[in-house]
Backbone atoms as SQL, in Angstrom:
CREATE TABLE atoms (id INTEGER PRIMARY KEY, chain TEXT, resi INTEGER, resn TEXT, atom TEXT, x REAL, y REAL, z REAL);
INSERT INTO atoms VALUES
  (1, 'A', 1, 'MET', 'N', -32.033, 6.721, 45.004),
  (2, 'A', 1, 'MET', 'CA', -30.597, 6.922, 44.921),
  (3, 'A', 1, 'MET', 'C', -30.204, 8.114, 45.788),
  (4, 'A', 2, 'ALA', 'N', -29.180, 7.943, 46.591),
  (5, 'A', 2, 'ALA', 'CA', -28.730, 8.993, 47.500),
  (6, 'A', 2, 'ALA', 'C', -27.910, 10.036, 46.743),
  (7, 'A', 3, 'VAL', 'N', -28.094, 11.278, 47.127),
  (8, 'A', 3, 'VAL', 'CA', -27.329, 12.377, 46.550),
  (9, 'A', 3, 'VAL', 'C', -26.191, 12.711, 47.507),
  (10, 'A', 4, 'VAL', 'N', -24.993, 12.759, 46.991),
  (11, 'A', 4, 'VAL', 'CA', -23.823, 13.073, 47.802),
  (12, 'A', 4, 'VAL', 'C', -23.674, 14.587, 47.842),
  (13, 'A', 5, 'SER', 'N', -23.623, 15.136, 49.054),
  (14, 'A', 5, 'SER', 'CA', -23.504, 16.587, 49.193),
  (15, 'A', 5, 'SER', 'C', -22.190, 17.014, 49.834),
  (16, 'A', 6, 'SER', 'N', -21.376, 16.034, 50.219),
  (17, 'A', 6, 'SER', 'CA', -20.103, 16.341, 50.860),
  (18, 'A', 6, 'SER', 'C', -19.184, 15.126, 50.763),
  (19, 'A', 7, 'ALA', 'N', -17.893, 15.397, 50.777),
  (20, 'A', 7, 'ALA', 'CA', -16.903, 14.317, 50.776),
  (21, 'A', 7, 'ALA', 'C', -16.361, 14.064, 52.176),
  (22, 'A', 8, 'SER', 'N', -16.905, 14.727, 53.171),
  (23, 'A', 8, 'SER', 'CA', -16.334, 14.663, 54.519),
  (24, 'A', 8, 'SER', 'C', -16.313, 13.255, 55.103),
  (25, 'A', 9, 'GLY', 'N', -17.351, 12.476, 54.878),
  (26, 'A', 9, 'GLY', 'CA', -17.377, 11.107, 55.392),
  (27, 'A', 9, 'GLY', 'C', -16.291, 10.243, 54.771),
  (28, 'A', 10, 'LEU', 'N', -16.107, 10.404, 53.470),
  (29, 'A', 10, 'LEU', 'CA', -15.061, 9.651, 52.775),
  (30, 'A', 10, 'LEU', 'C', -13.682, 10.092, 53.235),
  (31, 'A', 11, 'LEU', 'N', -13.508, 11.380, 53.431),
  (32, 'A', 11, 'LEU', 'CA', -12.217, 11.891, 53.896),
  (33, 'A', 11, 'LEU', 'C', -11.899, 11.368, 55.290),
  (34, 'A', 12, 'ALA', 'N', -12.921, 11.245, 56.129),
  (35, 'A', 12, 'ALA', 'CA', -12.714, 10.698, 57.474),
  (36, 'A', 12, 'ALA', 'C', -12.264, 9.239, 57.407),
  (37, 'A', 13, 'MET', 'N', -12.759, 8.511, 56.410),
  (38, 'A', 13, 'MET', 'CA', -12.385, 7.099, 56.264),
  (39, 'A', 13, 'MET', 'C', -10.901, 6.922, 55.949),
  (40, 'A', 14, 'LEU', 'N', -10.265, 7.941, 55.411),
  (41, 'A', 14, 'LEU', 'CA', -8.837, 7.849, 55.101),
  (42, 'A', 14, 'LEU', 'C', -7.988, 7.713, 56.361),
  (43, 'A', 15, 'ASN', 'N', -8.549, 8.077, 57.505),
  (44, 'A', 15, 'ASN', 'CA', -7.821, 8.004, 58.774),
  (45, 'A', 15, 'ASN', 'C', -8.106, 6.723, 59.551),
  (46, 'A', 16, 'GLU', 'N', -8.920, 5.842, 58.984),
  (47, 'A', 16, 'GLU', 'CA', -9.237, 4.577, 59.644),
  (48, 'A', 16, 'GLU', 'C', -8.038, 3.634, 59.584),
  (49, 'A', 17, 'GLU', 'N', -8.010, 2.671, 60.474),
  (50, 'A', 17, 'GLU', 'CA', -6.916, 1.697, 60.525),
  (51, 'A', 17, 'GLU', 'C', -7.002, 0.679, 59.386),
  (52, 'A', 18, 'HIS', 'N', -8.198, 0.228, 59.077),
  (53, 'A', 18, 'HIS', 'CA', -8.381, -0.869, 58.130),
  (54, 'A', 18, 'HIS', 'C', -8.140, -0.406, 56.694),
  (55, 'A', 19, 'PRO', 'N', -7.205, -1.041, 55.980),
  (56, 'A', 19, 'PRO', 'CA', -6.887, -0.647, 54.600),
  (57, 'A', 19, 'PRO', 'C', -8.079, -0.709, 53.646),
  (58, 'A', 20, 'ALA', 'N', -9.016, -1.633, 53.882),
  (59, 'A', 20, 'ALA', 'CA', -10.180, -1.747, 52.995),
  (60, 'A', 20, 'ALA', 'C', -11.044, -0.491, 53.054),
  (61, 'A', 21, 'LEU', 'N', -11.135, 0.128, 54.215),
  (62, 'A', 21, 'LEU', 'CA', -11.901, 1.369, 54.342),
  (63, 'A', 21, 'LEU', 'C', -11.215, 2.503, 53.599),
  (64, 'A', 22, 'LYS', 'N', -9.903, 2.566, 53.713),
  (65, 'A', 22, 'LYS', 'CA', -9.142, 3.585, 52.990),
  (66, 'A', 22, 'LYS', 'C', -9.297, 3.395, 51.487),
  (67, 'A', 23, 'LEU', 'N', -9.240, 2.154, 51.042),
  (68, 'A', 23, 'LEU', 'CA', -9.370, 1.849, 49.625),
  (69, 'A', 23, 'LEU', 'C', -10.758, 2.234, 49.111),
  (70, 'A', 24, 'HIS', 'N', -11.786, 1.900, 49.870),
  (71, 'A', 24, 'HIS', 'CA', -13.154, 2.274, 49.489),
  (72, 'A', 24, 'HIS', 'C', -13.267, 3.792, 49.356),
  (73, 'A', 25, 'ALA', 'N', -12.734, 4.499, 50.328),
  (74, 'A', 25, 'ALA', 'CA', -12.787, 5.963, 50.299),
  (75, 'A', 25, 'ALA', 'C', -12.063, 6.515, 49.078),
  (76, 'A', 26, 'LEU', 'N', -10.896, 5.984, 48.773),
  (77, 'A', 26, 'LEU', 'CA', -10.142, 6.467, 47.611),
  (78, 'A', 26, 'LEU', 'C', -10.889, 6.224, 46.306),
  (79, 'A', 27, 'HIS', 'N', -11.516, 5.064, 46.173),
  (80, 'A', 27, 'HIS', 'CA', -12.285, 4.780, 44.953),
  (81, 'A', 27, 'HIS', 'C', -13.428, 5.780, 44.796),
  (82, 'A', 28, 'LYS', 'N', -14.141, 6.032, 45.877),
  (83, 'A', 28, 'LYS', 'CA', -15.262, 6.979, 45.819),
  (84, 'A', 28, 'LYS', 'C', -14.761, 8.397, 45.579),
  (85, 'A', 29, 'LEU', 'N', -13.691, 8.779, 46.260),
  (86, 'A', 29, 'LEU', 'CA', -13.137, 10.124, 46.065),
  (87, 'A', 29, 'LEU', 'C', -12.667, 10.315, 44.630),
  (88, 'A', 30, 'ASN', 'N', -12.111, 9.281, 44.045),
  (89, 'A', 30, 'ASN', 'CA', -11.656, 9.364, 42.661),
  (90, 'A', 30, 'ASN', 'C', -12.817, 9.705, 41.725),
  (91, 'A', 31, 'SER', 'N', -13.979, 9.148, 41.995),
  (92, 'A', 31, 'SER', 'CA', -15.131, 9.419, 41.134),
  (93, 'A', 31, 'SER', 'C', -15.807, 10.753, 41.455),
  (94, 'A', 32, 'LEU', 'N', -15.541, 11.301, 42.626),
  (95, 'A', 32, 'LEU', 'CA', -16.192, 12.550, 43.046),
  (96, 'A', 32, 'LEU', 'C', -15.260, 13.756, 43.055),
  (97, 'A', 33, 'VAL', 'N', -14.011, 13.555, 42.704),
  (98, 'A', 33, 'VAL', 'CA', -13.006, 14.606, 42.865),
  (99, 'A', 33, 'VAL', 'C', -13.360, 15.880, 42.088),
  (100, 'A', 34, 'ASN', 'N', -13.976, 15.749, 40.933),
  (101, 'A', 34, 'ASN', 'CA', -14.327, 16.943, 40.158),
  (102, 'A', 34, 'ASN', 'C', -15.408, 17.779, 40.832),
  (103, 'A', 35, 'LEU', 'N', -16.272, 17.134, 41.601),
  (104, 'A', 35, 'LEU', 'CA', -17.348, 17.852, 42.286),
  (105, 'A', 35, 'LEU', 'C', -16.909, 18.457, 43.614),
  (106, 'A', 36, 'PHE', 'N', -15.988, 17.788, 44.291),
  (107, 'A', 36, 'PHE', 'CA', -15.642, 18.173, 45.660),
  (108, 'A', 36, 'PHE', 'C', -14.171, 18.515, 45.850),
  (109, 'A', 37, 'TRP', 'N', -13.480, 18.923, 44.789),
  (110, 'A', 37, 'TRP', 'CA', -12.053, 19.206, 44.920),
  (111, 'A', 37, 'TRP', 'C', -11.729, 20.209, 46.023),
  (112, 'A', 38, 'PRO', 'N', -12.461, 21.311, 46.177),
  (113, 'A', 38, 'PRO', 'CA', -12.105, 22.242, 47.265),
  (114, 'A', 38, 'PRO', 'C', -12.096, 21.563, 48.640),
  (115, 'A', 39, 'GLU', 'N', -13.028, 20.662, 48.858),
  (116, 'A', 39, 'GLU', 'CA', -13.093, 19.935, 50.128),
  (117, 'A', 39, 'GLU', 'C', -11.990, 18.872, 50.208),
  (118, 'A', 40, 'ILE', 'N', -11.777, 18.154, 49.121),
  (119, 'A', 40, 'ILE', 'CA', -10.770, 17.088, 49.084),
  (120, 'A', 40, 'ILE', 'C', -9.360, 17.662, 49.197),
  (121, 'A', 41, 'SER', 'N', -9.153, 18.835, 48.636),
  (122, 'A', 41, 'SER', 'CA', -7.805, 19.418, 48.614),
  (123, 'A', 41, 'SER', 'C', -7.235, 19.641, 50.011),
  (124, 'A', 42, 'THR', 'N', -8.090, 19.794, 50.998),
  (125, 'A', 42, 'THR', 'CA', -7.599, 19.976, 52.367),
  (126, 'A', 42, 'THR', 'C', -6.978, 18.694, 52.926),
  (127, 'A', 43, 'SER', 'N', -7.264, 17.568, 52.281),
  (128, 'A', 43, 'SER', 'CA', -6.735, 16.277, 52.736),
  (129, 'A', 43, 'SER', 'C', -5.627, 15.741, 51.842),
  (130, 'A', 44, 'VAL', 'N', -5.080, 16.584, 50.988),
  (131, 'A', 44, 'VAL', 'CA', -3.991, 16.147, 50.111),
  (132, 'A', 44, 'VAL', 'C', -2.831, 15.538, 50.904),
  (133, 'A', 45, 'PRO', 'N', -2.396, 16.126, 52.014),
  (134, 'A', 45, 'PRO', 'CA', -1.291, 15.498, 52.764),
  (135, 'A', 45, 'PRO', 'C', -1.622, 14.074, 53.243),
  (136, 'A', 46, 'THR', 'N', -2.853, 13.847, 53.641),
  (137, 'A', 46, 'THR', 'CA', -3.265, 12.508, 54.079),
  (138, 'A', 46, 'THR', 'C', -3.224, 11.526, 52.917),
  (139, 'A', 47, 'ILE', 'N', -3.730, 11.958, 51.766),
  (140, 'A', 47, 'ILE', 'CA', -3.745, 11.090, 50.587),
  (141, 'A', 47, 'ILE', 'C', -2.319, 10.839, 50.099),
  (142, 'A', 48, 'GLU', 'N', -1.485, 11.860, 50.141),
  (143, 'A', 48, 'GLU', 'CA', -0.079, 11.687, 49.755),
  (144, 'A', 48, 'GLU', 'C', 0.626, 10.693, 50.669),
  (145, 'A', 49, 'SER', 'N', 0.283, 10.714, 51.946),
  (146, 'A', 49, 'SER', 'CA', 0.921, 9.774, 52.877),
  (147, 'A', 49, 'SER', 'C', 0.545, 8.332, 52.551),
  (148, 'A', 50, 'LEU', 'N', -0.650, 8.117, 52.009),
  (149, 'A', 50, 'LEU', 'CA', -1.023, 6.768, 51.570),
  (150, 'A', 50, 'LEU', 'C', -0.163, 6.344, 50.386),
  (151, 'A', 51, 'TYR', 'N', 0.098, 7.270, 49.483),
  (152, 'A', 51, 'TYR', 'CA', 0.965, 6.969, 48.348),
  (153, 'A', 51, 'TYR', 'C', 2.384, 6.630, 48.823),
  (154, 'A', 52, 'GLU', 'N', 2.854, 7.340, 49.820),
  (155, 'A', 52, 'GLU', 'CA', 4.215, 7.140, 50.320),
  (156, 'A', 52, 'GLU', 'C', 4.358, 5.892, 51.189),
  (157, 'A', 53, 'ASP', 'N', 3.235, 5.341, 51.655),
  (158, 'A', 53, 'ASP', 'CA', 3.245, 4.141, 52.493),
  (159, 'A', 53, 'ASP', 'C', 3.448, 2.909, 51.608),
  (160, 'A', 54, 'GLU', 'N', 4.630, 2.335, 51.644),
  (161, 'A', 54, 'GLU', 'CA', 4.956, 1.204, 50.773),
  (162, 'A', 54, 'GLU', 'C', 4.155, -0.051, 51.101),
  (163, 'A', 55, 'GLU', 'N', 3.515, -0.094, 52.254),
  (164, 'A', 55, 'GLU', 'CA', 2.687, -1.239, 52.622),
  (165, 'A', 55, 'GLU', 'C', 1.249, -1.094, 52.129),
  (166, 'A', 56, 'PHE', 'N', 0.861, 0.105, 51.713),
  (167, 'A', 56, 'PHE', 'CA', -0.488, 0.325, 51.192),
  (168, 'A', 56, 'PHE', 'C', -0.535, -0.172, 49.747),
  (169, 'A', 57, 'GLU', 'N', -1.410, -1.135, 49.486),
  (170, 'A', 57, 'GLU', 'CA', -1.409, -1.830, 48.198),
  (171, 'A', 57, 'GLU', 'C', -1.886, -0.984, 47.020),
  (172, 'A', 58, 'GLN', 'N', -2.663, 0.040, 47.275),
  (173, 'A', 58, 'GLN', 'CA', -3.219, 0.841, 46.181),
  (174, 'A', 58, 'GLN', 'C', -2.594, 2.234, 46.132),
  (175, 'A', 59, 'ARG', 'N', -1.288, 2.265, 46.194),
  (176, 'A', 59, 'ARG', 'CA', -0.565, 3.535, 46.187),
  (177, 'A', 59, 'ARG', 'C', -0.859, 4.340, 44.921),
  (178, 'A', 60, 'GLN', 'N', -0.982, 3.664, 43.782),
  (179, 'A', 60, 'GLN', 'CA', -1.226, 4.372, 42.524),
  (180, 'A', 60, 'GLN', 'C', -2.585, 5.064, 42.527),
  (181, 'A', 61, 'LEU', 'N', -3.569, 4.466, 43.179),
  (182, 'A', 61, 'LEU', 'CA', -4.881, 5.102, 43.273),
  (183, 'A', 61, 'LEU', 'C', -4.791, 6.382, 44.094),
  (184, 'A', 62, 'ALA', 'N', -4.034, 6.343, 45.173),
  (185, 'A', 62, 'ALA', 'CA', -3.833, 7.552, 45.976),
  (186, 'A', 62, 'ALA', 'C', -3.156, 8.632, 45.143),
  (187, 'A', 63, 'ALA', 'N', -2.162, 8.255, 44.362),
  (188, 'A', 63, 'ALA', 'CA', -1.472, 9.217, 43.495),
  (189, 'A', 63, 'ALA', 'C', -2.425, 9.784, 42.451),
  (190, 'A', 64, 'LEU', 'N', -3.297, 8.956, 41.910),
  (191, 'A', 64, 'LEU', 'CA', -4.261, 9.411, 40.909),
  (192, 'A', 64, 'LEU', 'C', -5.203, 10.455, 41.491),
  (193, 'A', 65, 'VAL', 'N', -5.721, 10.199, 42.677),
  (194, 'A', 65, 'VAL', 'CA', -6.646, 11.148, 43.305),
  (195, 'A', 65, 'VAL', 'C', -5.955, 12.481, 43.550),
  (196, 'A', 66, 'VAL', 'N', -4.749, 12.448, 44.068),
  (197, 'A', 66, 'VAL', 'CA', -4.012, 13.689, 44.345),
  (198, 'A', 66, 'VAL', 'C', -3.679, 14.435, 43.057),
  (199, 'A', 67, 'SER', 'N', -3.417, 13.700, 41.993),
  (200, 'A', 67, 'SER', 'CA', -3.009, 14.347, 40.741),
  (201, 'A', 67, 'SER', 'C', -4.138, 15.104, 40.060),
  (202, 'A', 68, 'LYS', 'N', -5.353, 14.797, 40.424),
  (203, 'A', 68, 'LYS', 'CA', -6.493, 15.447, 39.780),
  (204, 'A', 68, 'LYS', 'C', -6.676, 16.835, 40.333);
């Protein structure tokens, strides 16, 4: 089993074009937010923009990650 030592790869996925990659990243970030909040917090504006994007289907997940 791989040990996660950084959220940087997942945070980079938030900038990808394909919505499935963004969704995967948000799901993983949601489960890791307690461990990597200092790192994730630098990407709050990016995550908030996903919530504000009415075409992004998982807006509530983006809001959940930011709210933590």
